[in-house]
C-alpha positions in Angstrom: 106.7 96.9 108.9 103.9 99.9 109.0 103.8 100.2 105.0 103.9 97.4 102.4 105.2 98.1 98.9 104.1 95.5 96.1 107.2 96.0 93.5 105.5 94.2 90.2 108.5 93.5 87.3 108.7 90.6 85.2 112.5 90.6 85.7 113.3 88.6 88.8 117.0 90.3 89.3 115.2 93.6 89.0 112.5 92.5 92.0 115.4 91.4 93.9 117.8 94.1 93.7 115.0 96.6 94.2 113.4 94.8 97.3 116.7 94.3 98.7 117.2 98.2 98.4 114.1 99.5 100.1 114.3 96.7 102.9 118.0 98.2 103.7 116.1 101.3 104.2 113.1 99.6 106.5 110.9 99.6 103.8 108.3 96.8 103.8 108.3 94.9 100.4 106.3 92.5 98.4 107.2 91.3 94.6 104.8 90.2 91.6 106.2 89.0 87.9 103.7 90.1 86.3 100.4 92.6 85.9 97.9 90.3 86.4 99.7 88.9 89.5 99.8 92.0 90.7 96.1 92.8 90.4 95.3 89.5 92.0 97.2 90.2 94.9 95.9 93.9 95.0 92.4 92.8 94.8 93.1 90.4 98.1 95.6 92.2 100.0 96.2 95.9 101.2 99.0 97.8 100.2 100.6 101.3 100.4 101.8 102.0 97.1 103.1 100.2 94.0 106.1 100.4 92.1 105.5 98.9 88.7 107.8 98.5 85.4 105.9 100.3 82.4 106.7 97.4 79.9 105.6 93.8 80.7 104.4 90.8 79.0 100.6 90.9 79.2 99.5 93.6 81.6 101.2 96.2 80.9 102.5 98.8 83.7 100.2 101.5 82.0 97.1 98.8 82.4 97.8 98.2 86.1 97.9 101.7 86.6 94.6 101.8 84.7 93.2 98.8 87.2 94.7 100.3 90.0 92.6 103.7 89.9 89.5 102.0 88.9 89.8 99.4 92.1 92.1 101.1 94.5 91.4 104.9 93.9 94.3 106.5 96.6 96.9 104.4 96.2 99.7 105.7 94.1 101.6 104.2 91.4 105.1 104.5 90.6 106.4 103.2 87.3 110.0 102.6 86.2 111.2 102.1 82.7 114.1 101.7 80.4 112.3 102.9 77.6 111.8 106.5 79.4 110.5 109.6 77.0 109.0 112.8 78.1 105.7 111.5 76.3 105.5 108.4 78.1 105.9 110.1 81.7 103.4 112.6 80.5 100.9 109.9 79.8 101.7 107.9 82.9 101.2 111.3 84.8 98.3 112.2 83.2 96.6 108.7 83.5 97.1 109.0 87.4 100.7 108.1 88.0 102.2 109.2 91.1 105.5 109.9 89.6 108.0 108.3 87.2 111.8 107.0 87.1 114.0 105.5 84.4 116.1 102.4 84.8 119.2 102.4 85.7 117.8 104.0 88.5 119.8 105.8 91.3 118.7 103.9 94.6 118.7 107.7 96.7 116.4 108.8 94.1 113.5 105.5 93.9 113.9 105.9 97.9 113.2 109.5 97.9 110.3 109.1 95.2 109.1 106.2 97.6 109.2 108.3 100.6 107.4 111.0 99.1 104.8 108.6 97.6 104.2 107.0 101.1 103.8 110.4 102.8 101.2 111.3 100.3 99.4 108.8 100.8 99.3 108.7 104.6 98.0 112.6 104.5 96.8 112.6 101.4 94.2 115.4 100.4 91.2 112.8 100.6 89.4 114.7 97.9 85.8 115.0 97.6 85.0 113.2 94.9 81.4 112.3 95.0 78.3 113.9 93.2 76.2 116.0 96.1 73.2 118.4 95.7 75.5 120.8 97.3 78.5 120.5 95.3 80.3 122.0 92.2 83.3 120.9 90.5 83.4 118.0 92.7 83.7 120.6 95.8 80.8 120.2 98.7 79.5 123.2 99.5 76.3 125.6 99.4 77.0 128.8 101.5 77.1 132.1 99.8 81.1 132.3 100.5 81.4 128.4 98.5 79.1 130.1 95.7 81.4 132.9 95.2 84.5 130.4 94.6 82.1 128.7 92.1 81.4 131.6 90.5 85.0 132.5 90.1 86.2 129.1 88.8 83.9 129.5 85.9 85.1 132.6 85.0 88.7 131.9 85.3 89.0 128.6 84.0 89.1 129.1 80.3 91.9 131.6 80.6 95.4 130.7 81.0 95.8 133.0 84.0 97.8 132.4 86.7 96.0 132.4 89.8 96.5 131.9 93.5 94.7 130.1 96.0 94.6 130.9 99.4 93.0 129.2 102.5 94.0 127.2 105.8 95.5 123.9 105.6 92.3 121.5 105.3 90.0 123.7 103.4 90.7 121.9 99.7 93.0 124.3 97.7 94.2 120.9 95.6 90.5 120.6 94.4 90.1 124.2 93.4 93.4 124.0 91.3 92.1 120.7 89.8 88.9 122.2 88.7 90.6 125.0 87.4 92.4 122.5 85.0 89.7 120.1 84.2 87.2 122.9 83.0 90.0 124.3 80.9 91.1 124.1 77.4 94.4 122.2 78.7 92.0 119.4 80.6 93.5 116.9 78.2 97.0 118.0 79.0 98.9 117.3 82.5 98.0 118.3 85.8 101.4 118.1 87.4 101.4 118.8 91.2 104.4 119.7 93.3 104.8 120.1 97.1 106.9 122.7 97.7 107.3 122.3 101.3 107.9 118.1 100.7 111.4 118.9 98.5 114.8 119.0 100.1 116.2 122.2 99.2 119.0 120.8 97.3 116.7 119.0 94.7 114.1 121.8 94.2 115.9 122.9 90.8 116.1 119.2 89.3 112.5 118.4 90.7 111.5 121.9 88.8 113.7 121.9 86.0 114.7 118.6 85.0 118.5 117.4 85.2 120.9 116.1 82.5 123.0 112.8 82.8 125.9 113.7 84.7 124.7 116.9 86.1 125.4 116.0 89.4 126.7 113.0 91.4 123.8 110.1 91.0 122.3 111.7 87.7 122.7 108.8 85.9 119.9 109.9 82.9 118.2 112.5 81.8 115.1 112.9 83.7 112.4 115.8 83.1 111.1 118.4 85.7 108.0 119.5 86.8 107.6 122.3 84.1 108.4 120.3 81.1 105.6 117.6 81.9 103.2 120.0 82.1 103.9 121.5 78.9 100.7 122.2 77.7 98.7 121.6 80.8 98.7 122.7 84.3 101.6 123.3 86.9 100.4 123.0 90.8 102.6 124.5 92.7 101.1 123.5 96.6 102.4 125.3 99.3 104.6 127.7 97.0 105.5 130.1 100.3 107.7 127.5 101.3 110.0 128.2 98.3 113.4 128.6 99.3 114.8 132.4 98.2 117.2 131.4 95.7 114.5 129.2 93.7 111.8 131.9 93.5 114.1 134.2 91.3 114.1 131.0 88.8 110.5 130.2 89.0 109.7 133.8 88.2 111.9 133.7 85.5 110.1 130.7 83.9 106.8 132.2 84.4 108.1 135.3 82.7 110.0 133.9 79.9 108.0 130.6 79.5 111.7 129.1 79.3 113.4 126.8 81.8 116.8 125.3 82.0 117.4 121.8 82.7 120.3 121.1 85.4 123.8 120.5 84.1 122.1 121.6 80.4 123.0 123.7 77.5 120.2 124.7 75.7 117.3 126.2 77.2 113.2 125.0 76.8 110.6 126.7 76.0 107.2 125.2 78.1 103.6 126.4 77.4 102.4 126.3 81.5 99.6 127.4 83.6 100.5 127.8 86.8 98.1 127.4 89.6 99.6 128.1 93.1 98.4 127.4 96.5 99.6 128.5 100.0 98.1 128.4 103.7 100.4 131.8 104.7 99.9 135.4 104.2 102.0 136.0 101.2 101.9 139.6 101.6 103.0 139.3 105.0 105.8 137.6 103.6 107.0 140.0 101.2 107.0 143.0 104.0 109.4 140.5 105.7 111.3 140.0 103.5 111.2 135.9 102.7 109.3 136.0 99.6 109.9 138.3 96.4 107.5 140.7 96.0 108.0 140.3 91.9 107.0 136.8 92.2 103.8 137.4 94.6 102.7 139.8 91.9 103.3 137.1 89.4 101.2 134.5 91.2 98.4 137.0 92.8 97.0 137.8 89.4 93.8 135.9 90.1 93.2 135.2 93.8 90.5 132.7 95.4 90.1 132.3 98.6 88.6 129.5 100.2 86.8 130.3 103.7 87.6 127.6 106.9 85.1 125.5 107.5 84.3 127.2 111.3 82.7 130.2 108.8 80.6 127.8 106.6 79.1 125.9 109.4 75.6 125.7 107.3 77.7 123.2 104.9 78.9 120.8 107.7 75.6 118.7 107.3 76.2 118.6 103.3 79.9 117.1 104.2 78.7 114.8 106.6 76.1 113.1 104.2 78.9 112.8 101.6 81.7 111.2 103.7 79.0 108.8 105.4 78.1 107.8 101.8 82.1 107.5 101.2 83.2 105.5 104.1 80.0 103.4 104.3 81.4 102.3 100.7 85.0 102.1 101.3 85.0 100.2 104.9 81.7 98.2 104.2 79.7 99.6 106.9 76.2 100.8 107.2 76.2 104.1 109.1 73.1 105.9 107.9 73.3 109.0 110.1 74.0 111.4 113.0 71.8 112.3 115.3 70.8 116.2 116.3 73.1 116.1 119.2 76.1 114.5 117.2 75.3 117.4 114.2 75.2 120.1 117.0 78.7 118.7 118.6 80.3 118.8 115.2 78.2 122.2 114.3 79.8 123.6 117.7 83.6 122.6 117.1 86.1 125.1 116.1 87.4 122.8 113.4 91.1 124.2 113.4 92.0 121.3 110.5 88.9 122.3 108.7 87.4 119.9 106.2 90.3 117.5 106.9 89.8 117.0 110.4 86.5 116.8 110.0 86.8 113.8 107.6 89.0 112.2 109.7 86.5 112.0 112.8 84.1 110.8 110.5 86.3 108.3 109.4 87.3 106.7 112.5 83.6 107.4 114.0 82.7 105.2 111.1 84.9 102.5 111.1 84.9 102.1 115.1 80.8 102.3 115.6 78.4 99.2 116.4 75.4 101.7 115.7 74.1 102.6 112.4 73.3 106.4 114.0 76.2 107.9 115.3 75.4 109.8 118.7 78.0 112.3 120.1 79.5 109.4 122.1 80.7 107.7 118.6 82.3 110.7 117.3 85.9 109.4 117.8 88.3 112.1 118.1 85.9 114.4 119.0 87.0 115.7 122.5 84.7 116.1 125.5 86.2 119.6 125.6 85.1 120.4 121.9 81.3 119.0 122.6 78.5 121.1 123.9 79.0 121.1 127.7 76.4 119.2 129.4 74.3 121.7 131.8 74.4 120.3 134.9 71.3 120.1 137.4 71.7 122.0 140.2 70.8 118.8 142.5 73.6 117.0 141.6 76.1 119.9 142.8 75.9 118.9 146.3 76.9 115.2 145.8 79.5 113.1 147.0 81.9 111.8 144.4 80.4 108.2 144.5 77.1 109.0 144.3 77.9 111.7 141.3 79.6 108.7 139.4 76.7 106.0 140.4 73.9 108.8 138.8 75.8 109.8 135.7 76.8 105.9 134.9 73.0 104.8 135.0 72.3 107.8 132.5 74.7 107.1 130.5 73.7 103.2 130.5 70.3 104.1 130.0 70.9 106.6 126.7 73.1 103.7 125.3 70.6 100.8 125.7 67.7 103.4 124.4 69.7 104.4 121.0 70.5 100.6 120.3 67.3 99.6 120.5 66.0 102.8 118.4 68.3 101.1 115.9 67.6 97.5 116.5 63.7 98.9 116.1 63.2 97.6 119.5 64.4 93.7 118.6 66.0 93.1 122.5 67.2 89.7 121.1 69.5 92.1 118.3 70.0 94.8 120.9 71.2 92.5 123.4 73.8 91.0 121.2 74.9 94.4 120.2 75.6 95.4 123.7 77.5 92.1 124.5 74.8 91.2 127.4 72.0 88.5 127.7 68.6 89.4 126.8 67.6 88.6 130.3 70.0 91.3 131.7 69.0 93.3 129.3 65.3 93.1 130.0 65.8 93.5 133.7 67.7 96.9 132.8 65.1 98.2 130.8 62.8 97.7 133.6 65.0 99.2 135.9 65.4 102.4 133.5 61.7 102.5 132.5 62.5 101.0 128.4 59.6 99.4 127.2 60.2 95.7 126.1 58.6 96.2 122.6 
């Protein structure tokens, strides 16, 4: 099984039942009987998700969550408890929990939440979090377009005004939403995120507004919705352009009246929520085509913040490369110190349709698979030859037969590889031979053939 889930509960019966339910739907499960045991396993093993009881003797679920946030950042945690209140749910989410489910839980509900957490972990936004000379609000970039974004964040963050963040996928819209929250007077309250493109249409209303016990089949308990959990804080509606048409009018009402109705509820609830929405589609065009309500568009588009694509801010690529190399060296235990000029030129020449997320993926793969500490163009895993600047073909090679052509190019590649490894190993032939996987004598012979000094 590709995914590993760690179930943590001090009750053996809960561990057994939950494990059996998840295995029946094809999920890989391991268990731990306490928060301390879970931390010990997480320190030694790799998991994709933690599902933990909230109240356990010794280390509680919240304490386990804190340990995960400090030692395994990015690993999602779902908390389960029979003692669920809205206050506890908000506290768990404020501390970094992915979601919160109360006992007795419905199997379909918990499987849905777990699959959502695994999908988020697999394609996580990979946030830019480290300090960098070209960074502000934990966002990397020093070009004029990014400085304009920073100025808008500074002006808008302290206000309760609704913000619409636009830009292509992978440009960092979630980072802007978090910056707006963290630099507002709501920073101590919850930041609640919901991906409108990842929720089945039948579950939208329950996810956003919550439901009462018995509101529908499987609703075995009352559950607060995202609006309710974000009360006093910020609600981030990601991919808001994917909202179903019938949900758009309900969200518009919630924004206008600051009031929501739980599914199956009798009394409306007042909520104080600052909404930040994000989209990679042209909402104005969606309004013209009739797929998005015009009144909701104007309600969301009070303050627009646009994030430019990476291809229009190429001067930021060296800053992003520096940040990601540091990040992956630390995470993967590697020592990649930089890129050669030709590798950096290849990155600058690429069109980056996936934006910063694509650049991050290329660098993570390259750092993980590299055998050198200075990445060259051939070490950029995932950057195809077509994407790199094409080499200029010498005129004298054009008349060669195929075999001779291949031989000449093979020798060129071999010479360049040996030269680069010798450079990385400061001319030490023994270490270079070991890195290349050949004997010292063979390396010396090749160095002689290629005119490389044995120093």
